[in-house]
Phi, psi and omega in degrees: 000135182260165176085174179238137181205164174241140177239128177207131176226114187273358184282129176267128182254137170240117187241140173128171185285357176243017190288339183295339181297341180276351181298320182301314181294326178290318183296335179293345181276357186235165182293187189284328191271114183243132170258119180266114186251130177205180188263239188278358176108006179297333181293342176280333179281325184265002173093351182295320180303311182297322180295317181290316180300320180299320179293318180296319180292321178301323181273358178072028181284149174266114190245131169238143185259141173236089186258173174084020176293124184275169184294333172238087187305134183264162179293329178296318177295323178299315178302319180298314181296323179298317180294321178299313182293323179294314182295326182274355184051056189301135173262337180205138171258116181255107184263122177245113181157204179261201186298323181296317179296319182287318175305313180299316180301321178293321177299318176296315181306315183286341190257340185303314183264009175291143177307132185297344178279350183257145181261118181300328177299313181290315185294309190266322189263311178288312185262355175055039178283155178285154176279112184255004177255166180287119179282158174276131180303144179241134171237153185224148168238110189276131180239350178213133186259156177156304190282332187077008184297343181290350181216034176211181183257014184281146177211120181249127182231144181252138173246095185301323183293335179257001183053044180232138173232113191232138176260142174238125177262103179282169179285180186293347176289348180257357175298144174305142180287327177208156180219131176263120183242096176248108182305331181295336179291346180266354186298326186270001178295131179304148185305317181302314180291325179298311183289330175297318178295322179299318181286331174301318177299310181301318181294319177303317182293314182296323180299329180270325182295316184276065175199149179079158182231004182274168175280104191240125179305326180302325180295321178294319177298315183294324177299318177295320179296318180294320179296318178298316182297315180299313181298311183292327180296322179294326178287316185294325180290336177274324180220089184300345181258018174285109187298317182300315181296313183291327178289322177295319179296317180298315182293320178296319180302317182295315184278348177290334185218040175255019175084352183298303187283354176281345184294131182080005182246152174275330179068154186256281177075009180289326176301319179293324179296315179292316181299318179294324178294322176294316180297328181295327182262344182245343187060026181287157177301132189306309183300328180284331174294327179288315182296327185289339182242357187293312182297312176300322180295310184289329173297325182289318184269354182310314182299336183275344177226044190306314184295325178289323177292326174296314179299318177303315180295317184286316190269335180259319186255001177055039177297134178284119182286355180244146178219190178234138179226121184055037177080358182250140178292146176209159178269126181293151176286162177304319181294318179298316181296314182299315180295322180296326177298316179292326176297317179293324176296317179299319179296319177297317180300316178294322181299320182270356172095034179276153175286130185251354183222137181292336177298330178289348177262002180098007179286135173238164181298334178293342181270353187306310184298320179295318178296317179296320178297330183266003182262117176279134181262118186250163186235024182273346183267202184280347176203131173275122184281156169263169178301318180295325179290323175297320177300317178300320180292321177299316180296321180290335181277347183294000000 
């Protein structure tokens, strides 16, 4: 492994079907005023809300609710949440939900003590400034997997009026203080959202895997994670209540983006940049924006990282390096092996029900310029794209 780095992750994880029992002991570490953050109300249907409220009431906490967090949290909602937390003098933000709810909670956390003359959208998302004020602690109960937000400092917020969806990676002071991971809480997630989350996990791993040329331990870890994810995803789409499959997916999601496997890597993230730009103009589900452009993107950059794509094909998809031509055995070229790996990935994506074309998300050619304007061009992968190359990928994704 090359480079120099420090690794530290302050988030405490409680994992398993009995993990909620640890919430009470964690809540005792914080003050009385709790802001309970959640989305559209599914937690009230599946019973999680009642379980959490019972624990909060037992401890005598003063609770105010911040509900209605949408799948792509908007800056307007963020402003609303900041005011709720300020008025309640929040000691803890308790986020129950998936990545969007947790991302939103971090945005609120960083903004509550920000000078009221400053705009968090401008400070944190447009200008990517560090959070220099004391954040409000965040705790999470995860109900949908994909983003890894339960163990990192990432927060993605959308500004609909500007057609921008931007992620901010805060420092470790913004990582959730604790996270409750009960795989059973993910059983009721609709199939579409489940498979979107699965591909978000896969994309996180690939964005880090397809970078660098050294012999890196992180690559070996990621190959195992991808193989586990592919196997468990096939089981989960057939039986969403298979505990082993859903627990493996949940654990992989957390470790895919808690900064561990990024160590020693330059990382890519261009698929996420394009996907977020698509999401800003369509409000489409995040994982599906990634799946819809991934195959065209990786086919495009494959020649620039050929040996890694060959390794991906052999170690993740078990591509046979030998074939037959005119009835005679022969050794496939590196390019043939690499392309076959992407073909097998595409087949898996279709098998589990992912969106494969941006047109299916509502993208039209009239939206190209807006998407291009909202796409940040990064240089951590095997090739830094130009605006015209992104346009070519969008056209290929239609």
